[in-house]
TIMIKOL-208393 format. One record per residue (C-alpha): y, z, x; chain; residue number from 1. Coordinates in pm, 1 decimal, padded with zeros to 6 digits. Last residue first. Layout:
+----------+----------+----------+-------+-----+
!        Y !        Z !        X ! kette !  nr !
+----------+----------+----------+-------+-----+
!        Y !        Z !        X !     A ! NUM !
...
+----------+----------+----------+-------+-----+
***
This chain:
+----------+----------+----------+-------+-----+
!        Y !        Z !        X ! kette !  nr !
+----------+----------+----------+-------+-----+
! -00734.8 ! -01257.1 ! -01377.9 !     A ! 166 !
! -00561.3 ! -01284.7 ! -01713.5 !     A ! 165 !
! -00210.5 ! -01162.0 ! -01654.1 !     A ! 164 !
! -00026.9 ! -01295.7 ! -01351.9 !     A ! 163 !
!  00005.4 ! -01179.6 ! -00995.9 !     A ! 162 !
!  00279.1 ! -01356.4 ! -00799.5 !     A ! 161 !
!  00310.8 ! -01061.7 ! -00562.0 !     A ! 160 !
!  00690.9 ! -01057.3 ! -00538.3 !     A ! 159 !
!  00775.2 ! -01147.3 ! -00897.2 !     A ! 158 !
!  00490.6 ! -00942.7 ! -01047.5 !     A ! 157 !
!  00576.9 ! -00640.6 ! -00833.0 !     A ! 156 !
!  00944.8 ! -00658.4 ! -00931.3 !     A ! 155 !
!  00865.7 ! -00692.2 ! -01304.3 !     A ! 154 !
!  00620.6 ! -00400.2 ! -01281.8 !     A ! 153 !
!  00879.5 ! -00182.1 ! -01107.7 !     A ! 152 !
!  01133.2 ! -00256.0 ! -01382.3 !     A ! 151 !
!  00876.9 ! -00168.6 ! -01651.7 !     A ! 150 !
!  00782.7 !  00159.0 ! -01480.4 !     A ! 149 !
!  01141.8 !  00279.6 ! -01445.4 !     A ! 148 !
!  01354.2 !  00226.2 ! -01137.1 !     A ! 147 !
!  01556.0 !  00482.0 ! -00938.8 !     A ! 146 !
!  01279.9 !  00736.2 ! -01007.0 !     A ! 145 !
!  01096.8 !  00736.2 ! -00673.6 !     A ! 144 !
!  00923.2 !  01076.9 ! -00656.9 !     A ! 143 !
!  00656.5 !  00949.4 ! -00899.6 !     A ! 142 !
!  00549.9 !  00717.7 ! -00618.9 !     A ! 141 !
!  00510.6 !  00347.6 ! -00700.4 !     A ! 140 !
!  00777.1 !  00270.6 ! -00438.3 !     A ! 139 !
!  00966.6 ! -00046.0 ! -00517.9 !     A ! 138 !
!  00818.4 ! -00341.7 ! -00331.3 !     A ! 137 !
!  00982.4 ! -00462.2 ! -00009.9 !     A ! 136 !
!  00903.8 ! -00805.8 !  00126.0 !     A ! 135 !
!  00759.0 ! -00966.4 !  00436.1 !     A ! 134 !
!  00685.2 ! -01324.4 !  00543.1 !     A ! 133 !
!  00491.2 ! -01353.9 !  00868.0 !     A ! 132 !
!  00606.5 ! -01429.7 !  01220.7 !     A ! 131 !
!  00515.9 ! -01113.8 !  01407.2 !     A ! 130 !
!  00782.1 ! -00989.4 !  01651.2 !     A ! 129 !
!  00903.4 ! -00728.5 !  01401.0 !     A ! 128 !
!  00573.3 ! -00545.8 !  01452.6 !     A ! 127 !
!  00649.3 ! -00200.2 !  01591.4 !     A ! 126 !
!  00994.3 ! -00101.2 !  01465.0 !     A ! 125 !
!  01007.0 ! -00342.7 !  01172.4 !     A ! 124 !
!  00663.8 ! -00226.3 !  01057.5 !     A ! 123 !
!  00765.4 !  00137.9 !  01090.2 !     A ! 122 !
!  01080.2 !  00074.2 !  00885.1 !     A ! 121 !
!  00885.9 ! -00106.5 !  00610.2 !     A ! 120 !
!  00628.1 !  00171.5 !  00584.6 !     A ! 119 !
!  00904.8 !  00434.1 !  00571.2 !     A ! 118 !
!  01098.4 !  00236.8 !  00309.0 !     A ! 117 !
!  00801.6 !  00236.9 !  00073.5 !     A ! 116 !
!  00549.9 !  00016.4 ! -00098.6 !     A ! 115 !
!  00569.2 ! -00256.3 !  00167.2 !     A ! 114 !
!  00466.5 ! -00619.1 !  00116.0 !     A ! 113 !
!  00309.5 ! -00842.4 !  00380.9 !     A ! 112 !
!  00271.9 ! -01216.0 !  00327.9 !     A ! 111 !
!  00052.8 ! -01500.9 !  00450.6 !     A ! 110 !
! -00284.5 ! -01330.3 !  00489.0 !     A ! 109 !
! -00526.8 ! -01620.9 !  00531.2 !     A ! 108 !
! -00567.7 ! -01533.7 !  00902.0 !     A ! 107 !
! -00773.4 ! -01218.5 !  00838.0 !     A ! 106 !
! -00890.8 ! -01100.5 !  01183.9 !     A ! 105 !
! -00558.6 ! -01193.3 !  01345.0 !     A ! 104 !
! -00370.5 ! -01021.7 !  01065.5 !     A ! 103 !
! -00579.2 ! -00708.6 !  01119.2 !     A ! 102 !
! -00509.7 ! -00713.5 !  01493.2 !     A ! 101 !
! -00134.8 ! -00747.6 !  01434.8 !     A ! 100 !
! -00143.0 ! -00454.4 !  01189.8 !     A !  99 !
! -00306.8 ! -00225.8 !  01444.2 !     A !  98 !
! -00234.4 !  00103.8 !  01267.6 !     A !  97 !
!  00059.8 !  00318.3 !  01374.5 !     A !  96 !
!  00058.4 !  00654.4 !  01551.7 !     A !  95 !
!  00305.9 !  00901.9 !  01407.2 !     A !  94 !
!  00391.3 !  01236.5 !  01561.7 !     A !  93 !
!  00567.6 !  01334.4 !  01238.5 !     A !  92 !
!  00544.4 !  01246.8 !  00867.5 !     A !  91 !
!  00746.9 !  01490.0 !  00652.3 !     A !  90 !
!  00998.5 !  01227.2 !  00535.1 !     A !  89 !
!  00713.1 !  01022.9 !  00390.4 !     A !  88 !
!  00654.4 !  01302.1 !  00140.1 !     A !  87 !
!  00293.4 !  01414.7 !  00096.9 !     A !  86 !
!  00338.2 !  01762.2 !  00247.9 !     A !  85 !
!  00368.2 !  01937.4 !  00585.9 !     A !  84 !
!  00276.5 !  01641.6 !  00803.4 !     A !  83 !
!  00114.8 !  01540.6 !  01129.4 !     A !  82 !
!  00020.8 !  01183.9 !  01202.9 !     A !  81 !
! -00256.6 !  00929.1 !  01233.9 !     A !  80 !
! -00316.0 !  00561.0 !  01159.9 !     A !  79 !
!  00017.5 !  00511.9 !  00981.9 !     A !  78 !
!  00112.0 !  00169.5 !  00848.0 !     A !  77 !
! -00117.6 !  00179.1 !  00548.3 !     A !  76 !
! -00376.9 ! -00055.3 !  00404.2 !     A !  75 !
! -00434.9 ! -00258.5 !  00092.9 !     A !  74 !
! -00531.6 ! -00623.3 !  00036.8 !     A !  73 !
! -00435.7 ! -00862.1 ! -00241.3 !     A !  72 !
! -00617.0 ! -01186.0 ! -00326.6 !     A !  71 !
! -00562.9 ! -01107.6 ! -00698.1 !     A !  70 !
! -00937.8 ! -01137.5 ! -00763.6 !     A !  69 !
! -01021.0 ! -00919.4 ! -00461.6 !     A !  68 !
! -00760.2 ! -00657.2 ! -00551.8 !     A !  67 !
! -00885.4 ! -00647.4 ! -00911.4 !     A !  66 !
! -01245.3 ! -00608.8 ! -00798.4 !     A !  65 !
! -01148.3 ! -00317.9 ! -00569.5 !     A !  64 !
! -00968.1 ! -00142.0 ! -00854.7 !     A !  63 !
! -01258.6 ! -00208.7 ! -01090.8 !     A !  62 !
! -01500.5 ! -00055.0 ! -00841.0 !     A !  61 !
! -01279.2 !  00253.1 ! -00800.0 !     A !  60 !
! -01268.4 !  00332.8 ! -01170.5 !     A !  59 !
! -01085.8 !  00273.1 ! -01497.7 !     A !  58 !
! -00867.4 ! -00026.1 ! -01419.8 !     A !  57 !
! -00824.8 ! -00257.7 ! -01715.9 !     A !  56 !
! -00723.7 ! -00615.5 ! -01627.2 !     A !  55 !
! -00403.9 ! -00735.6 ! -01791.4 !     A !  54 !
! -00286.6 ! -00859.1 ! -01451.8 !     A !  53 !
!  00062.3 ! -00721.3 ! -01416.4 !     A !  52 !
!  00007.2 ! -00414.9 ! -01637.1 !     A !  51 !
! -00311.5 ! -00320.4 ! -01450.1 !     A !  50 !
! -00144.4 ! -00361.8 ! -01111.7 !     A !  49 !
!  00148.3 ! -00149.0 ! -01231.6 !     A !  48 !
! -00090.1 !  00119.2 ! -01362.7 !     A !  47 !
! -00272.8 !  00112.8 ! -01028.3 !     A !  46 !
!  00047.7 !  00169.9 ! -00832.3 !     A !  45 !
!  00210.1 !  00419.6 ! -01070.4 !     A !  44 !
!  00142.6 !  00742.4 ! -00880.3 !     A !  43 !
!  00120.8 !  01023.2 ! -01136.7 !     A !  42 !
! -00253.7 !  01081.7 ! -01088.5 !     A !  41 !
! -00215.4 !  01084.5 ! -00708.7 !     A !  40 !
! -00488.1 !  00860.1 ! -00570.7 !     A !  39 !
! -00276.7 !  00572.1 ! -00443.5 !     A !  38 !
! -00555.1 !  00464.4 ! -00206.2 !     A !  37 !
! -00890.0 !  00636.6 ! -00238.1 !     A !  36 !
! -01079.8 !  00954.8 ! -00147.2 !     A !  35 !
! -00959.0 !  01160.4 ! -00444.3 !     A !  34 !
! -00876.5 !  01457.0 ! -00217.3 !     A !  33 !
! -00719.7 !  01235.9 !  00052.4 !     A !  32 !
! -00529.5 !  01049.0 ! -00219.1 !     A !  31 !
! -00412.6 !  01387.1 ! -00352.0 !     A !  30 !
! -00274.0 !  01480.5 ! -00008.9 !     A !  29 !
! -00089.5 !  01150.4 ! -00009.5 !     A !  28 !
! -00218.3 !  00856.7 !  00192.7 !     A !  27 !
!  00007.5 !  00723.8 !  00472.4 !     A !  26 !
!  00291.4 !  00467.2 !  00478.9 !     A !  25 !
!  00203.4 !  00194.6 !  00231.9 !     A !  24 !
!  00116.8 ! -00159.8 !  00324.6 !     A !  23 !
!  00031.8 ! -00432.0 !  00075.2 !     A !  22 !
! -00132.9 ! -00733.8 !  00234.2 !     A !  21 !
! -00103.2 ! -01064.5 !  00050.4 !     A !  20 !
! -00332.4 ! -01365.8 !  00097.7 !     A !  19 !
! -00679.8 ! -01208.7 !  00098.8 !     A !  18 !
! -00946.7 ! -01482.7 !  00121.0 !     A !  17 !
! -01173.8 ! -01311.4 !  00374.5 !     A !  16 !
! -01128.7 ! -00979.8 !  00193.2 !     A !  15 !
! -00916.7 ! -00677.1 !  00280.2 !     A !  14 !
! -00938.2 ! -00314.0 !  00176.2 !     A !  13 !
! -00833.1 ! -00131.6 !  00492.9 !     A !  12 !
! -01062.1 !  00152.5 !  00589.4 !     A !  11 !
! -00975.2 !  00492.1 !  00453.3 !     A !  10 !
! -00920.2 !  00845.5 !  00591.0 !     A !   9 !
! -00612.9 !  00792.1 !  00812.0 !     A !   8 !
! -00633.0 !  01060.5 !  01080.4 !     A !   7 !
! -00451.0 !  01390.5 !  01040.3 !     A !   6 !
! -00321.4 !  01604.3 !  01327.4 !     A !   5 !
! -00292.5 !  01968.0 !  01228.9 !     A !   4 !
!  00011.1 !  02084.3 !  01034.1 !     A !   3 !
!  00344.2 !  02156.7 !  01192.6 !     A !   2 !
!  00546.5 !  02472.2 !  01129.1 !     A !   1 !
+----------+----------+----------+-------+-----+
***
């Protein structure tokens, strides 16, 4: 049984000096409810960003400030879809976001990182013609347990170049 068609609920968070764009697949049900990216309380994304930078993240404004200071932007690959649950494997009837258009609008973006295999696969399917550096970040989802928090933080720091003390 398919769910109704869902449109992506958030605008991309990108600034004129953003250098790295992090792309997920599509917001979880909890992210919809909390009205912000990586909104599931067990998702490790914001904890990883906090650990990398040393900057405390207690609310939405601090999250946005941290992204701006780190020159990191957030968006997702999927503009609309149908799904049964928050797992990437349940995404169906996918329409992708205009990643090429965003990159054109924000020319300082020099690297795209993916927080999941689904996001990376969709990018390769629709935007492999773009000449921009890409990399895979370990999924911050609690469902991805192949790496522990510390290992994920090391990978994010290495690939994003974020250092403590922003």
